[in-house]
C-alpha positions in Angstrom: -7.3 -54.8 -7.2 -4.4 -52.4 -7.1 -3.6 -48.6 -8.7 -1.2 -50.9 -11.4 -3.9 -53.2 -12.3 -6.2 -50.3 -12.5 -4.0 -48.2 -14.8 -3.4 -51.2 -17.3 -7.6 -51.7 -17.7 -7.7 -47.7 -18.8 -4.9 -47.8 -20.7 -6.4 -50.9 -22.8 -9.2 -49.0 -23.6 -7.5 -45.8 -24.1 -7.7 -46.9 -27.8 -10.5 -46.7 -30.3 -11.1 -50.0 -31.6 -10.1 -51.5 -28.2 -13.3 -49.5 -26.6 -15.4 -50.8 -29.6 -14.1 -53.9 -29.1 -15.2 -54.0 -25.5 -18.4 -52.6 -25.9 -19.2 -55.0 -28.7 -18.7 -58.2 -26.5 -20.9 -56.5 -23.5 -23.5 -56.3 -25.9 -22.9 -60.1 -26.8 -22.8 -61.3 -23.5 -22.6 -64.7 -22.9 -22.1 -66.2 -25.7 -19.4 -64.1 -27.0 -17.8 -64.0 -30.3 -14.8 -65.3 -32.3 -12.4 -63.4 -33.2 -12.6 -63.2 -37.2 -16.6 -62.1 -36.3 -15.0 -59.0 -34.5 -13.0 -58.3 -36.8 -15.3 -58.7 -39.4 -18.1 -56.5 -37.2 -16.0 -53.6 -36.7 -13.6 -53.8 -39.8 -10.8 -54.2 -38.6 -8.0 -57.0 -40.2 -7.8 -59.8 -38.7 -3.9 -59.5 -37.7 -4.7 -56.3 -35.8 -7.8 -57.6 -34.4 -5.8 -60.1 -32.8 -3.0 -57.5 -30.9 -5.9 -55.4 -29.6 -7.6 -58.8 -28.4 -4.2 -59.6 -26.7 -4.1 -56.3 -25.0 -7.5 -56.6 -23.6 -7.1 -60.2 -22.4 -3.3 -59.1 -20.6 -5.5 -56.5 -18.9 -8.0 -58.5 -17.8 -10.9 -57.2 -19.8 -12.0 -60.4 -22.3 -11.8 -64.3 -21.4 -11.2 -66.7 -24.5 -11.7 -70.0 -25.3 -11.5 -72.3 -28.2 -14.3 -74.2 -30.2 -12.7 -76.1 -32.3 -10.9 -74.0 -34.7 -12.2 -70.5 -33.4 -11.2 -68.4 -30.7 -14.5 -67.1 -28.9 -14.1 -63.7 -26.7 -16.2 -62.4 -23.7 -16.1 -59.4 -22.0 -15.2 -60.3 -18.3 -17.8 -58.4 -16.3 -16.3 -59.3 -13.1 -13.4 -57.5 -14.0 -15.5 -54.5 -14.8 -17.3 -55.0 -11.7 -13.7 -55.2 -9.5 -12.8 -51.8 -11.6 -15.8 -49.9 -10.9 -15.9 -51.3 -7.4 -12.1 -49.8 -6.7 -13.4 -46.5 -8.4 -16.2 -46.2 -5.6 -14.6 -48.0 -3.1 -14.5 -44.6 -0.6 -17.4 -43.2 -2.6 -18.9 -40.0 -0.4 -16.5 -40.1 2.1 -17.8 -42.6 3.9 -21.4 -42.3 3.6 -22.1 -44.9 0.9 -26.0 -44.6 1.0 -25.0 -41.1 -1.1 -23.7 -43.7 -3.8 -26.6 -46.2 -3.9 -28.2 -44.5 -7.1 -24.7 -44.8 -9.0 -24.6 -48.8 -7.6 -28.3 -49.1 -8.7 -27.5 -47.6 -11.9 -24.7 -50.4 -12.6 -26.8 -53.6 -11.8 -29.4 -53.3 -14.5 -28.1 -55.4 -17.6 -25.0 -56.9 -15.7 -25.8 -60.6 -14.9 -23.9 -61.8 -11.7 -24.0 -65.4 -12.6 -22.3 -67.4 -15.3 -19.9 -64.0 -16.2 -15.8 -64.9 -16.5 -13.8 -62.9 -14.1 
């Protein structure tokens, strides 16, 4: 991950509906949600949600798969781990033991298997 990737991720999350969408998808891991259901739950028109999901997908924050006539979206927890890792890579001036509490906080509820990258 480089600075541009990080900036694209933050730009995608800097809009309220996209932030809500990502947080909703994190809560529905690992199953994900159909695009129409995301729009319904957030009270957003379908075409507007499609645009937001496109921005999130281009930034790497969500992945999708087709199931019959639906497109199912999932949060890319692997991408979020990369972002957080990038942010704390140089943590604590080379004293990683100082960052251990932060890293431990990030572990609960974040399964390391079966998550899309």
